[in-house]
GUBA-690337 format. One line per field, with one value per atom (N, C-alpha, C, O): atom name; residue in three letters; x, y, z. Coordinates in steps of 0.05 Angstrom, whole numbers. Layout:
<sites>
atome	[CA; ...];
residu	[ala; ...];
c1	[X; ...];
c2	[Y; ...];
c3	[Z; ...];
</sites>
This chain:
<sites>
atome	[N; CA; C; O; N; CA; C; O; N; CA; C; O; N; CA; C; O; N; CA; C; O; N; CA; C; O; N; CA; C; O; N; CA; C; O; N; CA; C; O; N; CA; C; O; N; CA; C; O; N; CA; C; O; N; CA; C; O; N; CA; C; O; N; CA; C; O; N; CA; C; O; N; CA; C; O; N; CA; C; O; N; CA; C; O; N; CA; C; O; N; CA; C; O; N; CA; C; O; N; CA; C; O; N; CA; C; O; N; CA; C; O; N; CA; C; O; N; CA; C; O; N; CA; C; O; N; CA; C; O; N; CA; C; O; N; CA; C; O; N; CA; C; O; N; CA; C; O; N; CA; C; O; N; CA; C; O; N; CA; C; O; N; CA; C; O; N; CA; C; O; N; CA; C; O; N; CA; C; O; N; CA; C; O; N; CA; C; O; N; CA; C; O; N; CA; C; O; N; CA; C; O; N; CA; C; O; N; CA; C; O; N; CA; C; O; N; CA; C; O; N; CA; C; O; N; CA; C; O; N; CA; C; O; N; CA; C; O; N; CA; C; O; N; CA; C; O; N; CA; C; O; N; CA; C; O; N; CA; C; O; N; CA; C; O; N; CA; C; O; N; CA; C; O; N; CA; C; O; N; CA; C; O; N; CA; C; O; N; CA; C; O; N; CA; C; O; N; CA; C; O; N; CA; C; O; N; CA; C; O; N; CA; C; O; N; CA; C; O; N; CA; C; O; N; CA; C; O; N; CA; C; O; N; CA; C; O; N; CA; C; O; N; CA; C; O; N; CA; C; O; N; CA; C; O; N; CA; C; O; N; CA; C; O; N; CA; C; O; N; CA; C; O; N; CA; C; O; N; CA; C; O; N; CA; C; O; N; CA; C; O; N; CA; C; O; N; CA; C; O; N; CA; C; O; N; CA; C; O; N; CA; C; O; N; CA; C; O; N; CA; C; O; N; CA; C; O; N; CA; C; O; N; CA; C; O; N; CA; C; O; N; CA; C; O; N; CA; C; O; N; CA; C; O; N; CA; C; O; N; CA; C; O; N; CA; C; O; N; CA; C; O; N; CA; C; O; N; CA; C; O; N; CA; C; O; N; CA; C; O; N; CA; C; O; N; CA; C; O; N; CA; C; O; N; CA; C; O; N; CA; C; O; N; CA; C; O; N; CA; C; O; N; CA; C; O; N; CA; C; O; N; CA; C; O; N; CA; C; O];
residu	[unk; unk; unk; unk; unk; unk; unk; unk; unk; unk; unk; unk; unk; unk; unk; unk; unk; unk; unk; unk; unk; unk; unk; unk; unk; unk; unk; unk; unk; unk; unk; unk; unk; unk; unk; unk; unk; unk; unk; unk; unk; unk; unk; unk; unk; unk; unk; unk; unk; unk; unk; unk; unk; unk; unk; unk; unk; unk; unk; unk; unk; unk; unk; unk; unk; unk; unk; unk; unk; unk; unk; unk; unk; unk; unk; unk; unk; unk; unk; unk; unk; unk; unk; unk; unk; unk; unk; unk; unk; unk; unk; unk; unk; unk; unk; unk; unk; unk; unk; unk; unk; unk; unk; unk; unk; unk; unk; unk; unk; unk; unk; unk; unk; unk; unk; unk; unk; unk; unk; unk; unk; unk; unk; unk; unk; unk; unk; unk; unk; unk; unk; unk; unk; unk; unk; unk; unk; unk; unk; unk; unk; unk; unk; unk; unk; unk; unk; unk; unk; unk; unk; unk; unk; unk; unk; unk; unk; unk; unk; unk; unk; unk; unk; unk; unk; unk; unk; unk; unk; unk; unk; unk; unk; unk; unk; unk; unk; unk; unk; unk; unk; unk; unk; unk; unk; unk; unk; unk; unk; unk; unk; unk; unk; unk; unk; unk; unk; unk; unk; unk; unk; unk; unk; unk; unk; unk; unk; unk; unk; unk; unk; unk; unk; unk; unk; unk; unk; unk; unk; unk; unk; unk; unk; unk; unk; unk; unk; unk; unk; unk; unk; unk; unk; unk; unk; unk; unk; unk; unk; unk; unk; unk; unk; unk; unk; unk; unk; unk; unk; unk; unk; unk; unk; unk; unk; unk; unk; unk; unk; unk; unk; unk; unk; unk; unk; unk; unk; unk; unk; unk; unk; unk; unk; unk; unk; unk; unk; unk; unk; unk; unk; unk; unk; unk; unk; unk; unk; unk; unk; unk; unk; unk; unk; unk; unk; unk; unk; unk; unk; unk; unk; unk; unk; unk; unk; unk; unk; unk; unk; unk; unk; unk; unk; unk; unk; unk; unk; unk; unk; unk; unk; unk; unk; unk; unk; unk; unk; unk; unk; unk; unk; unk; unk; unk; unk; unk; unk; unk; unk; unk; unk; unk; unk; unk; unk; unk; unk; unk; unk; unk; unk; unk; unk; unk; unk; unk; unk; unk; unk; unk; unk; unk; unk; unk; unk; unk; unk; unk; unk; unk; unk; unk; unk; unk; unk; unk; unk; unk; unk; unk; unk; unk; unk; unk; unk; unk; unk; unk; unk; unk; unk; unk; unk; unk; unk; unk; unk; unk; unk; unk; unk; unk; unk; unk; unk; unk; unk; unk; unk; unk; unk; unk; unk; unk; unk; unk; unk; unk; unk; unk; unk; unk; unk; unk; unk; unk; unk; unk; unk; unk; unk; unk; unk; unk; unk; unk; unk; unk; unk; unk; unk; unk; unk; unk; unk; unk; unk; unk; unk; unk; unk; unk; unk; unk; unk; unk; unk; unk; unk; unk; unk; unk; unk; unk; unk; unk; unk; unk; unk; unk; unk; unk; unk; unk; unk; unk; unk; unk; unk; unk];
c1	[3238; 3251; 3279; 3294; 3286; 3312; 3333; 3327; 3357; 3380; 3391; 3388; 3404; 3416; 3437; 3449; 3441; 3460; 3487; 3497; 3499; 3525; 3525; 3546; 3501; 3500; 3491; 3477; 3501; 3492; 3476; 3487; 3450; 3434; 3423; 3420; 3419; 3410; 3381; 3365; 3374; 3346; 3340; 3356; 3316; 3307; 3325; 3336; 3327; 3342; 3327; 3304; 3340; 3329; 3338; 3356; 3327; 3335; 3361; 3364; 3379; 3405; 3402; 3401; 3401; 3399; 3426; 3427; 3447; 3472; 3492; 3493; 3509; 3531; 3556; 3576; 3554; 3576; 3573; 3591; 3550; 3545; 3539; 3530; 3543; 3537; 3511; 3502; 3499; 3474; 3475; 3455; 3499; 3501; 3508; 3512; 3508; 3513; 3487; 3466; 3489; 3465; 3457; 3473; 3431; 3421; 3424; 3415; 3435; 3439; 3428; 3425; 3421; 3412; 3437; 3448; 3444; 3468; 3460; 3442; 3474; 3468; 3472; 3493; 3452; 3453; 3477; 3489; 3484; 3505; 3533; 3551; 3537; 3564; 3567; 3589; 3545; 3546; 3554; 3542; 3575; 3584; 3572; 3572; 3561; 3550; 3564; 3554; 3588; 3605; 3597; 3606; 3579; 3570; 3542; 3525; 3536; 3509; 3489; 3494; 3465; 3443; 3424; 3419; 3414; 3393; 3367; 3363; 3350; 3327; 3301; 3296; 3284; 3257; 3240; 3237; 3230; 3216; 3192; 3187; 3178; 3155; 3164; 3150; 3187; 3197; 3206; 3201; 3219; 3226; 3201; 3201; 3181; 3156; 3143; 3131; 3144; 3133; 3148; 3136; 3174; 3190; 3183; 3181; 3180; 3173; 3147; 3145; 3127; 3101; 3104; 3092; 3119; 3123; 3138; 3131; 3159; 3174; 3155; 3156; 3139; 3120; 3101; 3094; 3093; 3074; 3088; 3075; 3115; 3130; 3137; 3145; 3134; 3141; 3171; 3187; 3178; 3206; 3215; 3202; 3239; 3251; 3278; 3289; 3289; 3316; 3335; 3334; 3352; 3371; 3391; 3397; 3401; 3421; 3448; 3450; 3467; 3493; 3512; 3514; 3526; 3545; 3573; 3578; 3591; 3618; 3634; 3636; 3645; 3661; 3691; 3699; 3706; 3734; 3750; 3742; 3772; 3790; 3813; 3829; 3816; 3837; 3865; 3866; 3885; 3913; 3919; 3935; 3906; 3911; 3893; 3895; 3877; 3861; 3832; 3816; 3827; 3800; 3780; 3787; 3756; 3735; 3718; 3710; 3712; 3694; 3672; 3676; 3648; 3625; 3614; 3607; 3613; 3605; 3580; 3579; 3561; 3538; 3538; 3537; 3539; 3538; 3511; 3505; 3496; 3470; 3448; 3454; 3424; 3402; 3395; 3385; 3399; 3396; 3367; 3363; 3347; 3319; 3311; 3298; 3320; 3315; 3330; 3319; 3355; 3371; 3357; 3354; 3350; 3337; 3311; 3304; 3295; 3270; 3275; 3261; 3295; 3302; 3312; 3306; 3328; 3339; 3316; 3316; 3297; 3275; 3257; 3245; 3255; 3240; 3256; 3246; 3280; 3298; 3303; 3304; 3305; 3311; 3339; 3357; 3343; 3369; 3386; 3410; 3372; 3386; 3373; 3350; 3386; 3376; 3384; 3407; 3366; 3373; 3394; 3390; 3415; 3437; 3452; 3451; 3467; 3486; 3513; 3519; 3530; 3558; 3575; 3575; 3590; 3608; 3636; 3641; 3653; 3681; 3697; 3697; 3709; 3726; 3753; 3755; 3773; 3799; 3799; 3782; 3818; 3820; 3822; 3812; 3834; 3837; 3810; 3807; 3790; 3764; 3751; 3738; 3754; 3743; 3758; 3746; 3784; 3800; 3791; 3791; 3783; 3773; 3747; 3744; 3729; 3704; 3709; 3698; 3726; 3728; 3753; 3753; 3772; 3796; 3809; 3813; 3814; 3828; 3810; 3820; 3784; 3766; 3767; 3752; 3783; 3784; 3796; 3816; 3784; 3794; 3820; 3830; 3831; 3856; 3873; 3895];
c2	[3880; 3900; 3905; 3886; 3929; 3937; 3936; 3943; 3928; 3928; 3956; 3972; 3962; 3988; 3992; 3973; 4016; 4023; 4011; 4014; 3997; 3985; 3957; 3944; 3948; 3921; 3900; 3906; 3876; 3853; 3836; 3826; 3833; 3817; 3792; 3791; 3772; 3746; 3748; 3762; 3734; 3732; 3702; 3685; 3695; 3668; 3651; 3662; 3625; 3607; 3605; 3613; 3595; 3594; 3569; 3555; 3564; 3542; 3551; 3574; 3532; 3539; 3537; 3515; 3560; 3560; 3568; 3572; 3571; 3582; 3560; 3539; 3566; 3548; 3558; 3544; 3581; 3592; 3589; 3579; 3596; 3594; 3565; 3550; 3558; 3531; 3532; 3553; 3508; 3508; 3521; 3530; 3522; 3534; 3564; 3577; 3575; 3604; 3619; 3615; 3634; 3647; 3671; 3683; 3677; 3702; 3724; 3720; 3746; 3769; 3794; 3794; 3814; 3839; 3857; 3866; 3862; 3878; 3906; 3911; 3926; 3954; 3960; 3954; 3972; 3978; 3996; 3993; 4014; 4033; 4021; 4034; 3996; 3984; 3967; 3959; 3962; 3945; 3960; 3980; 3951; 3962; 3946; 3921; 3960; 3947; 3960; 3979; 3949; 3962; 3958; 3972; 3940; 3935; 3945; 3941; 3959; 3970; 3947; 3926; 3952; 3933; 3940; 3963; 3919; 3923; 3915; 3891; 3934; 3928; 3927; 3942; 3908; 3906; 3921; 3911; 3944; 3961; 3947; 3951; 3931; 3916; 3897; 3893; 3884; 3865; 3879; 3870; 3903; 3918; 3926; 3923; 3935; 3943; 3919; 3922; 3896; 3872; 3865; 3858; 3867; 3863; 3884; 3877; 3908; 3930; 3924; 3927; 3915; 3908; 3885; 3886; 3865; 3842; 3850; 3840; 3866; 3875; 3891; 3887; 3908; 3924; 3905; 3911; 3883; 3864; 3846; 3831; 3846; 3829; 3801; 3783; 3798; 3773; 3767; 3786; 3742; 3734; 3726; 3712; 3736; 3730; 3717; 3720; 3703; 3692; 3715; 3736; 3712; 3734; 3738; 3719; 3762; 3767; 3756; 3751; 3752; 3742; 3766; 3780; 3770; 3792; 3780; 3765; 3786; 3777; 3795; 3819; 3784; 3800; 3794; 3771; 3815; 3813; 3831; 3854; 3821; 3837; 3844; 3826; 3869; 3879; 3875; 3872; 3876; 3874; 3894; 3889; 3917; 3937; 3933; 3949; 3912; 3905; 3916; 3909; 3933; 3945; 3923; 3908; 3923; 3904; 3917; 3940; 3901; 3909; 3889; 3865; 3899; 3882; 3888; 3910; 3867; 3870; 3853; 3830; 3863; 3847; 3850; 3871; 3827; 3826; 3816; 3821; 3803; 3793; 3805; 3823; 3796; 3806; 3835; 3849; 3843; 3871; 3881; 3904; 3865; 3874; 3876; 3895; 3857; 3858; 3882; 3896; 3886; 3908; 3935; 3952; 3938; 3963; 3968; 3991; 3947; 3950; 3960; 3978; 3949; 3958; 3987; 4003; 3993; 4020; 4041; 4061; 4035; 4053; 4056; 4077; 4035; 4036; 4049; 4051; 4056; 4068; 4050; 4060; 4024; 4005; 4010; 4017; 4008; 4011; 3986; 3987; 3962; 3937; 3920; 3926; 3899; 3879; 3852; 3848; 3832; 3805; 3794; 3796; 3783; 3774; 3751; 3747; 3736; 3717; 3727; 3735; 3728; 3737; 3714; 3692; 3717; 3697; 3709; 3728; 3698; 3708; 3698; 3674; 3717; 3710; 3725; 3745; 3714; 3727; 3751; 3752; 3769; 3792; 3784; 3798; 3761; 3752; 3747; 3750; 3738; 3733; 3759; 3760; 3781; 3807; 3818; 3829; 3814; 3823; 3809; 3821; 3783; 3768; 3781; 3783; 3789; 3802; 3830; 3837; 3845; 3874; 3882; 3904; 3864; 3871; 3897; 3901; 3915; 3940; 3959; 3978; 3953; 3970; 3962; 3974; 3942; 3933; 3956; 3967; 3961; 3984; 3977; 3994; 3953; 3946; 3928; 3921];
c3	[1270; 1287; 1277; 1273; 1273; 1262; 1284; 1307; 1276; 1295; 1298; 1279; 1320; 1323; 1301; 1291; 1292; 1271; 1278; 1301; 1259; 1263; 1275; 1276; 1283; 1296; 1275; 1257; 1279; 1264; 1283; 1302; 1278; 1297; 1283; 1259; 1299; 1288; 1280; 1292; 1259; 1249; 1248; 1255; 1237; 1236; 1217; 1198; 1222; 1204; 1177; 1175; 1156; 1130; 1115; 1125; 1093; 1076; 1061; 1054; 1057; 1044; 1014; 1003; 1000; 971; 959; 935; 975; 966; 959; 972; 939; 934; 950; 950; 962; 977; 1007; 1021; 1018; 1046; 1054; 1036; 1078; 1088; 1103; 1111; 1108; 1122; 1150; 1161; 1162; 1188; 1187; 1207; 1163; 1160; 1169; 1157; 1191; 1201; 1183; 1169; 1185; 1173; 1194; 1217; 1186; 1204; 1190; 1166; 1206; 1195; 1192; 1212; 1167; 1161; 1156; 1140; 1168; 1162; 1132; 1121; 1121; 1092; 1086; 1064; 1104; 1099; 1095; 1084; 1105; 1102; 1077; 1070; 1063; 1039; 1014; 1007; 1001; 976; 953; 954; 933; 909; 886; 874; 879; 859; 830; 812; 825; 797; 794; 811; 772; 767; 764; 753; 774; 772; 750; 744; 736; 717; 731; 736; 737; 754; 738; 719; 746; 736; 757; 780; 750; 769; 782; 806; 767; 778; 800; 820; 795; 815; 840; 862; 837; 861; 877; 901; 863; 877; 891; 912; 878; 891; 917; 937; 916; 940; 961; 985; 953; 972; 986; 1010; 971; 983; 1002; 1024; 995; 1012; 1038; 1059; 1035; 1059; 1078; 1102; 1067; 1083; 1099; 1121; 1086; 1098; 1118; 1133; 1118; 1136; 1125; 1140; 1098; 1086; 1089; 1089; 1090; 1091; 1063; 1049; 1056; 1031; 1036; 1058; 1016; 1019; 1024; 1011; 1044; 1050; 1028; 1013; 1024; 1004; 1015; 1039; 998; 1006; 1005; 985; 1027; 1030; 1034; 1053; 1016; 1018; 1036; 1031; 1057; 1076; 1070; 1069; 1067; 1061; 1080; 1084; 1090; 1106; 1087; 1080; 1081; 1062; 1076; 1100; 1060; 1071; 1093; 1110; 1092; 1113; 1138; 1157; 1138; 1161; 1160; 1176; 1140; 1138; 1128; 1110; 1139; 1131; 1110; 1111; 1089; 1067; 1065; 1069; 1059; 1054; 1026; 1020; 1009; 982; 976; 986; 961; 951; 921; 910; 908; 879; 868; 845; 885; 877; 895; 911; 892; 909; 903; 920; 878; 871; 875; 884; 869; 873; 902; 910; 918; 947; 959; 976; 951; 962; 954; 971; 929; 921; 935; 942; 940; 954; 983; 992; 996; 1023; 1022; 1040; 1002; 999; 995; 1009; 978; 973; 998; 1002; 1014; 1039; 1062; 1084; 1056; 1075; 1100; 1123; 1094; 1116; 1126; 1111; 1152; 1163; 1159; 1156; 1158; 1155; 1134; 1125; 1125; 1107; 1116; 1124; 1114; 1121; 1101; 1077; 1112; 1095; 1108; 1132; 1092; 1102; 1095; 1072; 1115; 1111; 1103; 1115; 1081; 1071; 1071; 1056; 1087; 1089; 1065; 1059; 1051; 1028; 1030; 1043; 1017; 1017; 998; 980; 1001; 983; 953; 935; 948; 920; 907; 883; 922; 911; 902; 881; 917; 910; 885; 867; 885; 862; 836; 815; 839; 816; 805; 781; 822; 814; 802; 782; 815; 809; 792; 781; 790; 774; 783; 807; 764; 770; 786; 798; 789; 805; 834; 850; 842; 870; 887; 879; 910; 926; 942; 957; 939; 954; 937; 946];
</sites>
């Protein structure tokens, strides 16, 4: 069941496969429209299609990790650097949300990833 646009809703707990998130980091449904993917993805089309088929069947996959950063001006940004095949599968299926774990990071962490391309 999709969350209302703009809402983050709780989903089922999961195994912790992350070196960033902690075991108590919940999985939430993040609106696709708020996630920035500033780096181009190299996609294996067969893998995207496999994820699409699984999503349609209701299979559970490891949630993507979304880095949440509050910029110096107070604006919130959500970045995803991994999970490109899962993200693309949800995008092609026109999903409103995607299961994700939110990881709060300081602006300096985003600047480290993006360098001069950082929006703040």
